[in-house]
C-alpha positions as CSV (number, residue, x, y, z in Angstrom):
1,M,7.9,-5.3,-0.6
2,S,4.2,-5.4,0.1
3,S,4.0,-1.6,-0.1
4,N,5.8,-1.7,-3.5
5,R,3.3,-4.1,-4.9
6,F,0.4,-2.2,-3.4
7,G,1.6,1.0,-5.0
8,Q,1.7,-0.7,-8.4
9,D,-1.7,-2.2,-7.8
10,A,-3.3,1.1,-6.8
11,A,-2.2,2.6,-10.1
12,L,-3.9,-0.2,-12.0
13,I,-7.1,0.3,-10.1
14,A,-7.0,4.0,-11.0
15,I,-6.6,3.1,-14.6
16,E,-9.7,0.9,-14.4
17,K,-11.6,3.8,-13.0
18,F,-10.6,6.0,-15.8
19,K,-11.6,3.4,-18.4
20,S,-15.0,2.8,-16.8
21,G,-15.8,6.6,-16.7
22,R,-15.8,7.0,-13.0
23,I,-13.2,9.7,-13.3
24,D,-13.6,12.7,-15.7
25,R,-12.4,12.7,-19.3
26,R,-9.5,15.2,-18.6
27,S,-8.2,12.9,-15.9
28,F,-8.6,9.9,-18.2
29,L,-6.6,11.5,-21.0
30,T,-3.9,12.8,-18.7
31,A,-3.6,9.4,-17.1
32,M,-3.3,7.6,-20.4
33,A,-0.6,10.0,-21.4
34,G,1.1,9.3,-18.1
35,L,1.0,5.6,-18.6
36,G,3.0,6.0,-21.8
37,L,5.4,8.2,-20.0
38,A,5.8,5.7,-17.2
39,V,6.7,2.9,-19.7
40,A,9.4,5.1,-21.2
41,V,10.9,6.6,-18.1
42,R,13.7,4.9,-16.3
43,P,15.9,6.0,-13.4
44,G,17.9,9.0,-14.5
45,A,15.4,10.2,-17.1
46,A,13.9,12.9,-14.9
47,S,16.5,15.3,-13.5
48,A,15.8,17.7,-10.7
49,E,16.6,21.3,-11.1
50,A,16.9,23.9,-8.4
51,N,13.3,25.0,-8.9
52,E,11.6,21.6,-9.0
53,I,10.9,18.5,-6.9
54,V,11.1,15.1,-8.6
55,V,8.9,12.5,-7.0
56,C,9.2,8.8,-8.0
57,N,6.1,6.6,-7.8
58,W,4.8,3.5,-9.5
59,G,3.6,5.1,-12.7
60,G,0.4,4.7,-14.7
61,A,-2.5,6.7,-13.4
62,A,-0.6,7.3,-10.2
63,L,1.3,10.0,-12.1
64,D,-1.8,12.1,-12.5
65,A,-3.2,11.2,-9.1
66,F,-0.1,12.2,-7.3
67,Q,0.1,15.4,-9.3
68,K,-3.4,16.4,-8.4
69,A,-3.2,15.3,-4.7
70,Y,0.3,16.4,-3.9
71,G,2.0,18.3,-6.8
72,D,-0.5,20.9,-7.7
73,P,-1.2,22.1,-4.2
74,F,2.5,22.4,-3.4
75,T,3.2,24.3,-6.6
76,K,0.3,26.7,-6.0
77,K,1.6,27.4,-2.5
78,S,5.4,27.6,-3.2
79,G,5.8,28.3,-6.9
80,I,8.1,25.2,-7.1
81,Q,7.2,22.7,-9.9
82,V,6.7,19.1,-9.0
83,V,7.6,16.4,-11.6
84,I,6.2,12.9,-11.1
85,D,8.5,10.1,-12.4
86,G,6.8,6.8,-12.8
87,A,9.8,4.6,-13.1
88,G,9.1,2.8,-9.9
89,P,11.3,3.4,-6.8
90,E,12.8,0.0,-6.4
91,T,15.3,-0.2,-3.6
92,G,18.0,-1.4,-6.0
93,A,17.5,1.7,-8.2
94,I,17.9,4.0,-5.2
95,R,21.0,2.2,-4.1
96,A,22.5,2.5,-7.6
97,M,21.8,6.2,-7.8
98,V,23.3,6.9,-4.4
99,D,26.4,4.7,-5.0
100,S,27.0,6.4,-8.4
101,K,26.3,9.9,-7.0
102,N,23.8,10.3,-9.8
103,V,20.7,10.9,-7.8
104,T,17.7,12.2,-9.8
105,W,14.8,11.7,-7.4
106,D,14.1,13.9,-4.5
107,T,11.6,11.7,-2.7
108,T,10.2,8.2,-3.4
109,D,6.9,6.4,-2.7
110,G,8.1,3.2,-1.1
111,G,7.1,1.5,2.2
112,M,8.1,1.8,5.8
113,T,10.1,-1.4,5.4
114,D,12.0,0.0,2.5
115,A,12.7,3.2,4.4
116,L,14.1,1.2,7.3
117,V,16.3,-1.0,5.1
118,L,17.6,2.0,3.0
119,G,18.1,4.1,6.2
120,K,20.2,1.4,7.8
121,G,22.3,1.1,4.7
122,G,22.9,4.9,4.5
123,Y,21.0,5.4,1.3
124,V,18.3,7.8,2.5
125,E,18.3,10.9,4.6
126,P,16.6,11.2,7.9
127,I,13.3,13.0,7.6
128,D,13.9,16.6,8.8
129,Y,11.2,17.0,11.5
130,S,12.2,20.6,12.0
131,I,10.4,21.1,8.6
132,V,8.0,18.2,8.5
133,D,5.3,18.4,11.1
134,K,5.1,14.8,12.4
135,S,1.9,15.7,14.3
136,L,0.1,15.7,10.9
137,V,0.2,11.9,10.8
138,G,-1.3,9.3,13.1
139,D,0.5,7.5,15.8
140,G,3.4,5.3,14.7
141,L,3.4,6.8,11.1
142,A,6.5,9.0,11.4
143,A,9.8,7.2,11.5
144,E,13.4,8.3,11.3
145,F,13.8,7.6,7.6
146,G,10.2,7.6,6.3
147,I,6.9,9.3,7.0
148,C,3.6,7.8,5.9
149,N,2.0,9.2,2.8
150,Y,-1.0,6.8,2.6
151,T,-2.4,3.7,4.3
152,Y,-4.1,0.5,3.2
153,S,-5.1,-2.9,4.6
154,N,-5.4,-6.6,3.9
155,V,-8.9,-7.8,4.8
156,L,-10.9,-11.0,4.9
157,A,-13.1,-10.7,1.7
158,Y,-15.9,-13.2,0.9
159,D,-18.6,-14.2,-1.4
160,S,-21.9,-13.9,0.5
161,K,-23.9,-15.9,-2.0
162,K,-21.7,-19.0,-1.6
163,L,-21.7,-18.9,2.2
164,S,-24.7,-19.5,4.4
165,T,-23.3,-17.2,7.2
166,A,-20.8,-14.4,7.0
167,P,-17.2,-15.1,8.2
168,S,-16.1,-12.6,10.8
169,S,-12.6,-13.6,11.7
170,W,-9.4,-15.2,10.5
171,A,-10.4,-18.3,12.5
172,D,-13.4,-18.6,10.1
173,F,-10.9,-18.6,7.2
174,F,-9.7,-22.0,8.5
175,D,-13.1,-23.5,9.3
176,L,-13.8,-25.7,6.2
177,E,-16.8,-27.4,7.8
178,K,-18.7,-24.2,8.5
179,F,-17.4,-22.3,5.5
180,P,-16.7,-24.9,2.7
181,G,-14.8,-23.8,-0.5
182,K,-11.5,-22.7,-1.8
183,R,-9.7,-19.7,-0.3
184,T,-7.0,-17.4,-1.5
185,M,-3.9,-15.8,0.1
186,C,-1.0,-13.8,-1.3
187,K,2.3,-15.5,-2.1
188,W,4.1,-12.5,-0.8
189,I,4.7,-12.8,2.9
190,Q,3.6,-9.6,4.5
191,G,0.2,-9.9,6.2
192,Q,-0.1,-13.6,5.6
193,L,1.4,-15.2,8.7
194,E,-0.2,-12.5,10.9
195,A,-3.6,-13.7,9.7
196,I,-2.8,-17.3,10.3
197,L,-1.5,-16.7,13.9
198,L,-4.6,-14.6,14.7
199,A,-6.7,-17.5,13.5
200,D,-4.7,-19.8,15.8
201,G,-5.5,-17.7,18.8
202,V,-2.4,-15.5,19.2
203,K,-3.3,-12.2,20.7
204,P,-2.6,-9.1,18.5
205,Q,-0.1,-7.7,21.0
206,D,1.9,-11.0,20.9
207,I,2.1,-11.4,17.1
208,Y,5.7,-10.2,16.8
209,P,8.2,-11.8,16.5
210,L,6.2,-14.1,14.2
211,D,6.1,-17.8,15.4
212,V,6.8,-19.1,11.9
213,D,6.7,-22.8,12.8
214,R,3.3,-22.4,14.6
215,A,2.0,-20.5,11.5
216,F,3.1,-23.2,9.1
217,K,1.7,-26.0,11.3
218,K,-1.7,-24.1,11.2
219,L,-1.5,-23.5,7.5
220,E,-0.5,-26.9,6.3
221,P,-3.9,-28.7,6.5
222,L,-5.4,-25.8,4.5
223,L,-2.9,-25.9,1.6
224,P,-5.1,-28.2,-0.6
225,N,-7.9,-25.6,-0.4
226,L,-5.7,-22.6,-1.2
227,I,-5.0,-20.7,-4.3
228,F,-2.2,-18.1,-4.0
229,W,-2.5,-14.8,-5.8
230,E,0.5,-12.7,-7.1
231,S,-1.3,-9.5,-8.2
232,G,-4.3,-7.6,-7.0
233,A,-6.1,-8.1,-10.3
234,Q,-5.6,-11.9,-9.9
235,S,-7.1,-11.8,-6.4
236,Q,-10.2,-10.0,-7.8
237,Q,-10.5,-12.4,-10.7
238,L,-10.5,-15.5,-8.5
239,F,-13.7,-14.2,-6.9
240,R,-15.3,-13.2,-10.2
241,D,-14.7,-16.6,-11.6
242,G,-16.1,-18.3,-8.6
243,E,-12.9,-20.1,-7.8
244,V,-12.8,-19.0,-4.2
245,V,-15.3,-18.2,-1.5
246,M,-13.0,-16.0,0.7
247,G,-9.6,-14.5,0.7
248,N,-6.9,-12.4,2.3
249,I,-6.7,-9.5,-0.2
250,W,-6.1,-5.7,-0.3
251,H,-9.1,-3.7,0.8
252,T,-9.0,-1.7,-2.5
253,R,-9.6,-4.8,-4.5
254,A,-12.4,-5.9,-2.1
255,N,-14.0,-2.5,-2.6
256,L,-13.9,-2.9,-6.4
257,L,-15.5,-6.3,-6.1
258,R,-18.3,-5.0,-4.0
259,K,-18.9,-2.1,-6.4
260,E,-19.2,-4.7,-9.2
261,N,-21.5,-7.0,-7.3
262,P,-22.7,-6.6,-3.7
263,Q,-22.5,-10.3,-3.1
264,F,-18.7,-9.7,-2.6
265,T,-17.9,-7.9,0.6
266,W,-15.4,-8.0,3.5
267,T,-15.0,-7.6,7.2
268,W,-12.7,-5.1,8.8
269,N,-12.3,-7.3,11.8
270,N,-8.5,-7.8,12.5
271,N,-7.7,-6.1,9.2
272,L,-3.9,-5.9,8.7
273,M,-2.8,-2.3,8.4
274,F,0.1,-1.1,6.2
275,A,1.8,2.3,5.9
276,S,3.5,3.4,2.7
277,A,6.1,6.2,3.1
278,W,8.1,9.0,1.6
279,S,11.8,8.5,1.7
280,V,14.5,11.0,0.6
281,P,17.5,9.5,-1.3
282,K,20.9,10.7,0.0
283,G,22.2,13.5,-2.2
284,N,18.8,14.4,-3.7
285,P,19.2,17.5,-6.0
286,A,16.5,19.7,-4.3
287,G,18.1,19.3,-0.9
288,K,16.0,20.5,2.0
289,K,13.3,21.9,-0.2
290,V,12.0,18.3,-0.5
291,F,10.9,18.4,3.1
292,D,8.6,21.4,2.3
293,F,7.0,19.2,-0.3
294,I,6.6,16.3,2.1
295,N,5.1,18.5,4.7
296,S,2.6,19.9,2.2
297,S,1.6,16.3,1.2
298,M,0.4,15.7,4.7
299,E,-2.4,18.2,4.3
300,P,-5.8,16.4,4.5
301,E,-7.3,17.9,1.4
302,G,-4.7,16.4,-0.9
303,Q,-4.9,13.0,0.9
304,I,-8.6,12.9,0.4
305,T,-8.0,13.5,-3.4
306,L,-5.7,10.5,-3.5
307,L,-8.3,8.4,-1.6
308,R,-11.0,9.2,-4.1
309,I,-8.8,8.6,-7.2
310,M,-6.7,5.6,-6.0
311,G,-8.3,4.2,-2.9
312,N,-5.3,4.9,-0.8
313,G,-6.2,6.0,2.7
314,P,-4.9,9.3,4.3
315,S,-2.2,9.2,7.0
316,N,-3.5,12.5,8.5
317,P,-6.3,11.8,10.9
318,K,-7.8,15.2,10.2
319,A,-8.8,14.0,6.8
320,L,-11.6,12.0,8.5
321,A,-13.6,15.2,9.1
322,L,-13.6,15.9,5.3
323,M,-14.9,12.4,4.3
324,T,-18.2,11.3,3.1
325,E,-19.8,8.1,4.5
326,E,-18.7,6.4,1.3
327,D,-15.1,7.6,1.9
328,K,-15.1,6.3,5.5
329,A,-16.4,2.9,4.4
330,V,-13.1,2.2,2.6
331,Y,-10.7,3.9,5.0
332,S,-8.9,1.5,7.2
333,L,-8.0,4.1,9.8
334,A,-11.6,5.2,10.3
335,P,-12.3,4.5,14.0
336,E,-14.9,1.9,13.4
337,N,-12.6,0.0,11.0
338,A,-9.3,0.4,12.9
339,K,-10.5,-0.6,16.3
340,T,-9.6,-4.3,15.8
341,G,-6.9,-3.7,13.2
342,L,-3.3,-5.0,13.5
343,K,-0.5,-2.7,12.4
344,I,2.0,-4.7,10.3
345,S,5.5,-4.2,11.8
346,A,7.9,-2.6,9.3
347,Q,10.7,-3.1,11.7
348,Y,10.2,-6.8,11.8
349,Y,10.1,-7.2,8.0
350,A,13.2,-4.9,7.6
351,E,15.1,-7.4,9.6
352,N,13.5,-10.7,8.4
353,E,11.6,-10.4,5.1
354,A,14.2,-11.8,2.7
355,A,14.8,-15.1,4.5
356,L,11.1,-15.4,5.6
357,Q,9.8,-14.9,2.0
358,N,12.0,-17.7,0.7
359,K,10.9,-20.0,3.5
360,F,7.3,-19.2,2.8
361,L,7.6,-19.9,-0.9
362,D,9.3,-23.2,-0.3
363,F,6.5,-24.2,2.2
364,I,3.5,-23.3,0.0
365,S,5.0,-25.0,-3.1
366,R,5.0,-28.4,-1.5
C-alpha cells in the first residue's frame, strides 16, 4: 500500500518538474499527453501483442519517465516495443484480470508487499531467475514473486528556522520541550510505527514483529501535536504553510522542499527504506519475454534516468558509480545514507497490514 501511494506521488513530483521547466520541453509535452492518456486508460485498454511488453504503472509523468528509463533501452536492444499503461496496478485489478483470464498487463509497478500478497494468492508468476539476474540488485531486493525496480525512504524532515537545534533522531520527534511545535506523520501505517518504536529505544534488529501496544502508548501523548497527512503534496504544504516544524515524510518531498527553500531539510539517520517491485500477472500475454524486459530494467543507466526524472532510487548498487554528488544526496541506498537505515519488512505487512491499518486509523482519530 505504501509503495502504491509512493508511485502515484512520484508521478506528481515529475509533473511539477515539467511545469517548472526543470525537464526539457519535449519531456514536458510528452508527459502532458501521457497524463491525458492515464486518465482515459483503464484495465483492459492496453492489450499485449506477441511483439510488445505492456507495463502498468501509476500514470501521469511516470508514463514518459518509465519509457525513457526502461522502455526505450529495451526496445533498442531487443526490437520489442514497450507500452506503458498508466491505469494503476491496484491489486484488485490484477486479481480481476487473472480470475477472468483477461490479462492485459505483462508486468506491474507495485510494491514488495503487493508481490507477496498476490504471490500467496496465486495471482502472479514467480520471477524467473534463470533469465533475470538477481545479482543486479542489492541484498534483500530479489524475492520469489517480485524484484525491486526502485527504492525510496521515509525520513525525518524539519524546518531549521523554527528550531534552535537540528533534530537528529526519531527520539527528537517526541521531544516537545527541546523541539516545540506541531509534527506530521502519515495516516497510512507503513513506516509510522517503526519510527515510534525507534524513538522509544527499540533496536532496529528488534523492530519486527511490531509491538503495537508499545507504539500506541508512546504515540498517545503526542497526538494533540500531530497533523496526519494523506498525500505527499499535503506533507509538503504543511511545511510551506508553517503548520509543522518536523515530519515523517517521503524523502522525495523533503528534497523538493529543500530545493524550494534551504531552511527545509532532513536527516537520513534511521531513514525507513522501502522497495517497489516488478510483478508478473499470471497468464501475461508476452509470456517469458517479460523477464527479458525486467532484466533490462535492472541496468544502472536506466535507473539513473528514473532517479533524475522522478526521484526514485536505483535498486542496482552499480548505479552509484554513475551518480553525481547531487544524485547521491537524494539516494537512500548511498552508503552514507543507508548506514543507519531500517528496511521496512514487506513480509510483515503482507501478513498484517489490513488489520493494523484499521487499528491505527481508529487510534489516531480519538
